[in-house]
C-alpha positions as CSV (number, residue, x, y, z in Angstrom):
1,M,20.3,-28.7,-0.5
2,S,23.1,-26.6,0.9
3,P,22.4,-22.9,1.4
4,S,25.3,-22.2,-1.1
5,A,23.0,-23.6,-3.8
6,I,21.3,-20.3,-3.7
7,I,23.0,-16.9,-3.3
8,D,25.7,-16.9,-0.6
9,D,24.9,-14.0,1.8
10,A,28.6,-12.9,1.6
11,K,28.6,-12.8,-2.2
12,S,28.2,-9.3,-3.6
13,I,25.2,-8.4,-5.7
14,S,27.5,-7.0,-8.4
15,T,29.0,-10.5,-8.9
16,V,25.6,-12.1,-9.0
17,I,24.3,-9.6,-11.5
18,S,27.3,-10.3,-13.7
19,E,26.7,-14.1,-13.5
20,A,23.0,-13.5,-14.3
21,K,24.0,-11.3,-17.3
22,L,21.8,-8.5,-16.0
23,A,22.3,-4.8,-15.6
24,P,20.4,-2.4,-13.4
25,S,19.1,-0.6,-16.5
26,S,17.7,-3.9,-17.9
27,L,15.8,-4.5,-14.6
28,H,14.4,-1.0,-14.8
29,S,13.2,-1.5,-18.4
30,L,11.3,-4.6,-17.4
31,A,9.7,-3.2,-14.3
32,A,6.7,-1.5,-15.8
33,G,3.9,-4.0,-15.5
34,E,0.2,-3.4,-15.4
35,A,-0.9,-0.6,-13.2
36,G,2.7,0.4,-12.6
37,F,3.5,-2.8,-10.7
38,P,6.4,-4.9,-11.7
39,S,5.8,-7.4,-14.5
40,V,6.2,-11.2,-14.4
41,E,9.2,-10.8,-16.7
42,Y,10.8,-8.4,-14.2
43,Y,10.5,-10.9,-11.4
44,D,11.9,-13.7,-13.7
45,H,15.0,-11.6,-14.3
46,L,15.2,-10.5,-10.7
47,A,15.1,-14.0,-9.3
48,K,18.9,-14.6,-9.2
49,I,19.7,-11.3,-7.4
50,Y,16.7,-10.8,-5.2
51,E,18.0,-12.9,-2.3
52,G,21.3,-11.1,-2.2
53,A,19.5,-7.9,-1.3
54,F,16.8,-9.3,1.0
55,S,18.2,-12.5,2.6
56,H,19.3,-10.7,5.8
57,D,15.8,-9.8,7.0
58,T,16.2,-10.7,10.6
59,G,12.7,-9.5,11.5
60,L,11.2,-12.0,9.1
61,R,13.4,-14.8,10.3
62,E,12.3,-14.1,13.9
63,F,8.6,-14.1,12.8
64,I,9.1,-17.5,11.2
65,E,10.7,-18.8,14.4
66,R,7.8,-17.5,16.3
67,T,5.4,-19.3,14.0
68,L,7.2,-22.6,14.4
69,L,6.4,-22.5,18.1
70,E,2.7,-22.7,17.2
71,L,2.8,-25.6,14.7
72,P,2.2,-29.3,15.3
73,K,4.7,-31.8,13.8
74,N,4.5,-32.5,10.1
75,S,2.3,-29.5,9.5
76,K,1.0,-28.7,6.0
77,V,2.4,-25.3,4.9
78,L,1.3,-23.1,2.0
79,D,3.7,-20.4,1.0
80,I,2.0,-17.8,-1.3
81,G,4.4,-15.7,-3.2
82,C,7.3,-18.1,-2.3
83,G,10.0,-16.2,-4.2
84,T,13.3,-18.0,-4.1
85,G,12.1,-20.4,-1.4
86,K,14.0,-18.6,1.3
87,P,13.5,-18.1,4.1
88,V,9.9,-19.4,4.6
89,S,9.7,-22.6,2.6
90,Y,13.4,-23.5,3.3
91,T,13.0,-23.1,7.1
92,M,9.6,-24.9,7.3
93,A,11.0,-27.9,5.3
94,A,14.1,-27.9,7.5
95,H,11.9,-28.4,10.5
96,G,10.1,-31.4,9.0
97,H,7.0,-29.7,7.7
98,N,5.3,-30.4,4.4
99,V,5.7,-27.4,2.1
100,H,3.9,-26.3,-1.0
101,G,4.6,-22.9,-2.6
102,L,3.3,-20.8,-5.4
103,D,4.6,-17.8,-7.3
104,L,3.6,-15.9,-10.4
105,S,7.2,-16.0,-11.6
106,G,8.4,-19.3,-13.2
107,A,12.0,-18.4,-12.5
108,M,11.2,-18.0,-8.8
109,V,9.4,-21.4,-8.8
110,D,12.5,-23.0,-10.3
111,L,14.7,-21.5,-7.6
112,S,12.3,-22.6,-4.9
113,S,12.2,-26.2,-6.3
114,K,16.0,-26.3,-6.2
115,C,16.2,-24.7,-2.7
116,V,13.6,-27.0,-1.2
117,P,13.7,-30.3,-3.0
118,T,11.3,-31.9,-0.5
119,G,8.7,-29.3,-1.3
120,S,6.4,-28.9,-4.3
121,F,6.0,-25.6,-6.1
122,T,3.5,-24.2,-8.7
123,Q,3.5,-21.2,-11.0
124,A,0.2,-19.6,-10.5
125,N,-1.8,-16.4,-9.9
126,M,-2.9,-16.5,-6.3
127,L,-6.4,-15.2,-7.2
128,E,-6.9,-18.2,-9.5
129,Y,-5.2,-20.8,-7.4
130,S,-7.0,-23.5,-5.4
131,P,-5.1,-26.1,-3.4
132,Q,-5.8,-29.8,-3.6
133,L,-7.6,-30.6,-0.4
134,H,-8.0,-34.1,0.8
135,N,-11.7,-35.1,0.5
136,N,-12.4,-31.3,0.0
137,T,-11.7,-30.8,3.6
138,P,-9.6,-27.9,4.8
139,D,-6.2,-29.4,5.7
140,I,-3.6,-26.7,5.7
141,D,-2.0,-25.8,9.0
142,V,-0.4,-22.5,8.1
143,I,-0.5,-20.1,5.2
144,F,2.3,-17.6,4.6
145,T,1.9,-14.5,2.5
146,I,5.1,-12.6,2.9
147,F,5.2,-9.2,1.0
148,S,3.1,-10.7,-1.8
149,L,-0.3,-8.9,-1.4
150,F,0.6,-5.3,-2.5
151,C,-0.7,-5.9,-6.0
152,L,-4.2,-6.8,-4.9
153,S,-7.0,-4.3,-4.8
154,R,-8.9,-3.9,-1.5
155,K,-11.8,-6.0,-2.9
156,E,-9.3,-8.7,-4.1
157,M,-7.6,-8.7,-0.7
158,S,-10.9,-9.4,1.0
159,T,-11.6,-12.2,-1.4
160,M,-8.2,-13.6,-0.9
161,A,-8.5,-13.5,2.9
162,S,-11.8,-15.5,2.7
163,K,-10.3,-18.0,0.3
164,M,-7.3,-18.6,2.6
165,S,-9.6,-19.0,5.6
166,S,-11.5,-21.7,3.6
167,W,-8.3,-23.6,3.0
168,L,-7.1,-23.7,6.6
169,K,-8.0,-26.2,9.3
170,P,-9.9,-24.9,12.3
171,D,-7.3,-23.1,14.5
172,G,-5.0,-22.9,11.4
173,L,-2.7,-19.9,11.1
174,L,-2.4,-17.1,8.6
175,C,1.0,-15.4,8.7
176,I,1.3,-12.1,6.8
177,G,4.3,-9.9,6.1
178,T,3.5,-6.4,4.8
179,I,4.1,-2.7,5.0
180,C,1.3,-0.6,6.4
181,A,-0.1,2.5,4.8
182,E,1.2,4.6,7.8
183,D,4.7,3.7,6.8
184,F,4.5,4.8,3.2
185,K,4.6,8.4,1.9
186,T,0.9,9.0,1.4
187,T,-1.6,11.9,1.0
188,P,-5.1,12.1,2.3
189,S,-6.5,11.7,-1.2
190,M,-5.0,8.2,-1.5
191,Y,-7.2,6.8,1.3
192,D,-10.7,5.3,1.0
193,A,-13.5,7.1,2.8
194,D,-13.1,5.0,6.0
195,G,-9.3,5.7,6.1
196,L,-8.4,2.0,6.3
197,C,-6.8,1.5,2.9
198,A,-4.6,3.6,0.6
199,T,-4.2,3.1,-3.2
200,N,-1.7,4.4,-5.8
201,V,1.1,4.0,-3.2
202,E,4.7,4.2,-4.5
203,M,8.0,2.8,-3.4
204,T,11.4,2.1,-4.9
205,F,12.1,-1.7,-5.1
206,M,15.3,-3.1,-6.6
207,G,16.1,0.1,-8.5
208,S,12.6,0.6,-9.9
209,K,9.6,2.8,-9.0
210,C,6.6,0.6,-8.2
211,S,3.3,2.5,-8.2
212,S,-0.4,1.7,-7.9
213,M,0.2,-0.5,-4.9
214,T,-2.5,-1.0,-2.3
215,A,-1.6,-0.6,1.4
216,F,-3.8,-1.1,4.4
217,T,-3.4,0.7,7.7
218,K,-2.9,-1.5,10.8
219,Q,-6.6,-1.0,11.6
220,G,-7.4,-1.9,8.0
221,W,-5.5,-5.2,8.3
222,K,-7.4,-6.0,11.5
223,S,-10.7,-5.3,9.8
224,V,-10.1,-7.4,6.7
225,I,-8.5,-10.3,8.6
226,E,-11.3,-10.4,11.3
227,A,-14.0,-10.2,8.6
228,A,-12.5,-13.4,7.0
229,G,-13.0,-15.3,10.3
230,F,-9.6,-14.8,12.0
231,E,-8.4,-13.6,15.4
232,I,-5.1,-11.8,15.4
233,I,-2.8,-13.3,18.0
234,Y,0.5,-11.7,17.3
235,T,1.9,-8.6,15.6
236,K,5.4,-7.1,15.2
237,S,7.0,-4.1,13.4
238,D,10.6,-4.2,12.3
239,L,12.7,-1.7,10.2
240,F,14.5,-3.4,7.4
241,T,17.2,-1.9,5.1
242,P,17.9,-3.8,1.9
243,R,21.6,-4.2,0.9
244,P,22.4,-1.3,-1.5
245,S,24.8,-2.4,-4.2
246,A,25.4,-2.1,-8.0
247,G,23.1,0.9,-8.3
248,I,20.1,-1.2,-7.4
249,A,18.4,0.8,-4.7
250,S,15.4,-0.1,-2.5
251,D,13.7,2.0,0.1
252,D,14.0,1.3,3.8
253,E,11.0,-0.7,4.8
254,M,9.0,-0.8,8.0
255,H,7.8,-4.4,8.0
256,Y,4.7,-5.4,9.8
257,F,4.1,-9.0,10.6
258,I,0.7,-10.4,11.5
259,M,-0.2,-13.9,12.9
260,A,-3.9,-14.7,12.9
261,R,-5.7,-17.9,14.0
262,K,-8.8,-19.2,12.2
263,K,-11.7,-19.2,14.6
């Protein structure tokens, strides 16, 4: 499918909001989910405008290109928190890989299915999801979790890391996009006793204040990833500024990308 099937990068967010019949105020009213994190309904309504604000993330695109260098042909790809399907699922499919994605939002899953017609997509909670493995043997080559783990507690993140390890082939890759605790506004009281993880972290995302997020430090990520049986082989930090438009503001974000190989 042509990239124009999703939001054209040159198209203004204000136009997209009009077409989607959404207003910034309506997005804000939907934003209060459990524990201060955006609700599923919020992401459903956000689906049509999200890409207009975030599609120019060059750091993420470079991370995807770096990952492609590590993959064999016809790799099996799992995109957790696939969003609109761009850029991860779209790029992986364009390079001939077999893509499956999941997202908590049905609207995001619909957009991904249209964006990547050769892929398959499921609406699911990542903590409750289990992939279909051939003969119950780990057969996934790479798992992407791009900015989709903030809603997990520290315990849930450890559980999720172990689950993802169990789904990957030996030498399979785990590719994470996140923001580290060092790059949020935090206070000492937010951190666990070991200083590796902060809770109740806040940020402004698409015009709404998101609170009660969990953020690991760089050392915290290293700890949880290695404990799940991975070796970190590549990291990169990149400052990203979402496109501000139509009164829908988001904070600048220092993105941190991690590539880890299953031992």
